[in-house]
C-alpha positions as CSV (number, residue, x, y, z in Angstrom):
1,M,44.7,29.8,-100.4
2,E,44.0,27.2,-97.6
3,F,41.5,26.6,-94.8
4,A,42.7,24.3,-92.1
5,G,45.4,23.0,-94.4
6,T,43.0,22.3,-97.3
7,P,43.5,24.2,-100.5
8,V,40.4,26.3,-101.4
9,L,41.7,28.4,-104.3
10,S,44.8,27.5,-106.2
11,D,46.8,29.1,-109.1
12,I,43.9,31.4,-110.1
13,T,44.7,34.4,-112.4
14,V,41.6,36.1,-113.5
15,G,40.4,39.7,-114.2
16,F,37.0,41.2,-114.4
17,P,36.4,44.0,-117.0
18,E,34.7,47.3,-116.2
19,D,31.0,47.7,-117.0
20,S,30.7,44.0,-117.7
21,V,28.9,41.1,-116.0
22,T,31.0,38.0,-115.2
23,A,29.3,34.9,-113.9
24,V,31.4,32.7,-111.6
25,I,30.0,29.2,-111.8
26,G,30.8,25.8,-110.4
27,R,29.7,23.1,-108.0
28,S,29.1,23.6,-104.3
29,G,32.5,23.8,-102.7
30,S,34.3,24.9,-105.9
31,G,35.5,28.2,-104.3
32,K,33.0,30.6,-105.9
33,S,31.9,32.4,-102.7
34,T,35.5,32.3,-101.4
35,L,36.6,34.2,-104.5
36,L,34.1,36.9,-103.8
37,R,35.0,37.1,-100.2
38,T,38.6,37.4,-101.2
39,I,37.8,40.4,-103.5
40,N,36.1,42.4,-100.7
41,G,38.8,41.6,-98.2
42,L,36.7,39.2,-96.0
43,V,39.3,36.5,-96.7
44,R,43.0,37.2,-97.1
45,P,44.9,34.9,-99.5
46,T,47.9,32.9,-98.2
47,A,49.8,33.7,-101.4
48,G,49.4,35.9,-104.4
49,R,47.9,39.3,-104.8
50,V,44.4,40.7,-105.1
51,E,43.8,44.0,-106.9
52,V,40.5,45.8,-106.8
53,M,40.0,48.8,-109.2
54,G,43.6,48.6,-110.3
55,K,45.1,48.7,-106.8
56,P,46.3,45.9,-104.4
57,I,44.0,45.6,-101.4
58,D,45.2,47.5,-98.4
59,Y,44.0,45.3,-95.6
60,S,44.6,48.1,-93.1
61,A,41.9,50.2,-94.9
62,L,39.1,47.7,-95.7
63,P,36.2,50.1,-94.8
64,T,37.5,52.4,-97.6
65,L,37.7,49.6,-100.0
66,R,34.2,48.3,-99.3
67,R,32.6,51.7,-99.8
68,G,33.4,51.1,-103.5
69,I,32.0,47.6,-103.5
70,G,28.3,46.6,-103.3
71,Y,27.6,43.1,-101.9
72,A,24.3,41.2,-102.0
73,V,23.9,37.6,-100.9
74,Q,21.2,34.9,-101.0
75,G,18.4,35.9,-98.6
76,T,19.5,39.6,-99.0
77,G,21.0,39.9,-95.5
78,L,18.7,42.7,-94.6
79,F,18.7,43.7,-90.9
80,P,15.4,42.5,-89.5
81,H,15.1,45.2,-86.9
82,L,15.4,48.1,-89.4
83,S,12.8,49.4,-91.8
84,V,13.3,48.9,-95.5
85,E,14.3,52.6,-95.8
86,S,16.9,52.3,-93.0
87,N,18.3,49.1,-94.5
88,I,18.8,50.7,-97.9
89,T,20.3,54.0,-96.7
90,L,22.3,52.7,-93.7
91,S,25.7,52.8,-95.5
92,A,25.1,56.2,-96.9
93,R,24.4,57.6,-93.4
94,L,27.5,55.9,-92.1
95,A,29.5,57.5,-94.9
96,G,28.3,60.9,-93.8
97,W,26.0,61.7,-96.7
98,D,23.6,64.6,-96.1
99,Q,19.9,64.1,-96.0
100,T,19.2,65.7,-99.4
101,R,21.7,63.4,-101.1
102,I,20.4,60.4,-99.4
103,E,16.8,61.2,-100.4
104,A,17.8,61.7,-104.0
105,R,19.7,58.5,-104.2
106,L,16.9,56.6,-102.5
107,A,14.4,57.9,-105.0
108,R,16.7,56.9,-107.9
109,L,17.2,53.4,-106.5
110,L,13.5,52.8,-106.0
111,E,13.0,53.7,-109.7
112,L,15.9,51.5,-110.8
113,V,14.8,48.4,-108.8
114,H,11.1,48.9,-109.3
115,L,10.4,49.0,-105.5
116,D,7.2,50.7,-104.3
117,G,8.0,53.6,-102.1
118,G,5.1,52.6,-99.9
119,L,7.2,49.7,-98.7
120,L,9.9,51.9,-97.1
121,S,8.3,52.0,-93.7
122,R,7.9,48.2,-93.6
123,Y,10.3,45.6,-92.1
124,P,12.0,42.9,-94.1
125,H,9.6,40.1,-92.9
126,E,6.7,42.1,-94.2
127,L,8.0,41.9,-97.8
128,S,7.7,39.2,-100.4
129,G,10.9,37.4,-101.5
130,G,11.1,39.5,-104.7
131,Q,10.6,42.7,-102.7
132,Q,13.3,41.7,-100.3
133,Q,15.7,41.0,-103.1
134,R,15.0,44.4,-104.7
135,A,15.6,46.1,-101.4
136,G,18.9,44.1,-101.0
137,L,20.0,45.2,-104.4
138,A,19.2,48.8,-103.6
139,R,21.2,48.6,-100.4
140,A,24.2,47.2,-102.3
141,M,24.0,50.0,-104.8
142,V,23.3,53.0,-102.6
143,L,26.9,54.2,-102.5
144,E,27.1,53.9,-106.4
145,P,29.9,51.3,-106.2
146,A,32.1,50.6,-109.2
147,L,32.0,46.9,-108.3
148,L,28.9,44.8,-107.4
149,L,29.3,41.3,-105.9
150,L,26.2,39.1,-106.1
151,D,26.6,35.8,-104.2
152,E,23.8,33.5,-105.4
153,P,21.3,36.2,-104.7
154,F,18.4,34.6,-106.5
155,G,18.6,31.0,-105.2
156,A,15.7,31.3,-102.8
157,L,13.3,32.9,-105.2
158,D,10.5,31.1,-106.9
159,P,10.9,30.8,-110.7
160,L,8.5,33.6,-111.7
161,T,10.0,36.1,-109.2
162,R,13.5,35.0,-110.3
163,L,12.7,35.8,-114.0
164,D,11.4,39.2,-112.9
165,V,14.6,40.0,-110.9
166,H,16.7,38.8,-113.8
167,A,15.0,41.4,-115.9
168,Q,15.8,44.0,-113.3
169,I,19.5,43.1,-113.3
170,R,19.7,43.6,-117.0
171,E,17.9,46.9,-116.8
172,L,20.1,48.1,-113.9
173,Q,23.2,47.3,-116.0
174,Q,21.9,49.3,-118.9
175,Q,21.1,52.3,-116.8
176,E,24.0,52.3,-114.3
177,P,26.8,50.1,-115.9
178,R,29.3,48.7,-113.5
179,C,31.5,45.6,-113.0
180,I,29.3,42.9,-111.7
181,L,30.4,39.5,-110.4
182,L,27.6,37.0,-110.2
183,V,28.2,33.7,-108.3
184,T,25.7,31.0,-109.3
185,H,25.5,27.3,-109.8
186,D,22.9,27.8,-112.6
187,M,24.6,27.8,-116.0
188,R,21.3,28.9,-117.7
189,E,21.2,31.9,-115.4
190,A,24.9,32.6,-116.0
191,M,24.6,32.6,-119.8
192,K,21.4,34.7,-119.6
193,L,22.8,37.5,-117.4
194,A,26.5,37.5,-118.0
195,D,28.9,38.7,-120.7
196,R,31.7,36.4,-119.5
197,I,31.8,33.0,-117.7
198,V,34.4,31.9,-115.2
199,V,34.2,28.2,-114.2
200,L,35.8,26.9,-111.0
201,E,36.3,23.3,-110.0
202,Q,37.8,22.3,-106.7
203,G,39.4,25.7,-106.3
204,R,40.9,25.8,-109.7
205,L,40.1,27.8,-112.8
206,L,38.8,25.6,-115.5
207,E,37.5,28.1,-118.0
208,Q,37.1,31.8,-118.6
209,A,35.4,32.9,-121.8
210,E,32.9,35.3,-123.4
211,V,29.4,33.9,-123.5
212,G,29.3,34.3,-127.3
213,E,32.5,32.3,-127.6
214,L,31.0,29.5,-125.5
215,R,27.9,29.4,-127.6
216,A,30.0,29.3,-130.8
217,R,32.1,26.4,-129.4
218,H,29.1,24.5,-128.3
219,P,26.4,25.1,-130.9
220,H,23.0,23.6,-130.3
221,Q,23.8,22.6,-126.8
222,E,21.8,23.6,-123.8
223,P,23.6,25.6,-121.0
224,E,23.5,22.7,-118.7
225,Q,25.2,20.5,-121.3
226,I,27.9,23.1,-121.9
227,L,28.7,23.2,-118.2
228,L,28.9,19.4,-117.9
229,E,31.3,19.4,-120.9
230,L,33.5,22.1,-119.3
231,L,33.5,20.1,-116.1
232,G,34.6,17.0,-118.0
233,E,31.5,15.1,-117.4
234,P,29.3,13.3,-119.9
235,S,26.1,15.2,-120.8
């Protein structure tokens, strides 16, 4: 894949198992976010094929594809002019869900992400960073997607809030297992939350391995040291 003649992703063959968390890690500009945008059809590759849920992407039917994909980004991307409730339930209303089904799913999501129902009438700017992130996760999950794409969603959070949201992600995966792709530049976060690690460097695939395998290959090393070694740099 190229942008303005510059290769962005090259010779990448990678799959993502069902009901498993895969962390995509690498330096800024390594192609992590482009990989996620390729999966949800925002970017179309110049060569090769992208399959989602076992089928090649039909670029003429992207709205249908995206109803099966949840997408959350850094800063949550909540619409500032909509209430928290409207933000969370917007895609369900656009999909034609009836009110009873919407209310049931909303109640379930509030429970899953530990978001106080008293916040539903507020607007995004009235929430803390952690509350905004929970609302963003709830919105990404409202249609019960089989695939959840998280593009550095925790980068703007303070350390304590980040730890709390990490715990929420693990709990969510236990209660509603799905395929999750987490883009991050933080190897410690990746090894904490993910089952598998994919490492990109300058648009190429350097490594894909189970977290347990990486720990076994790099005993007694901190996550940051493991990443530096995978990138071919001295730790």
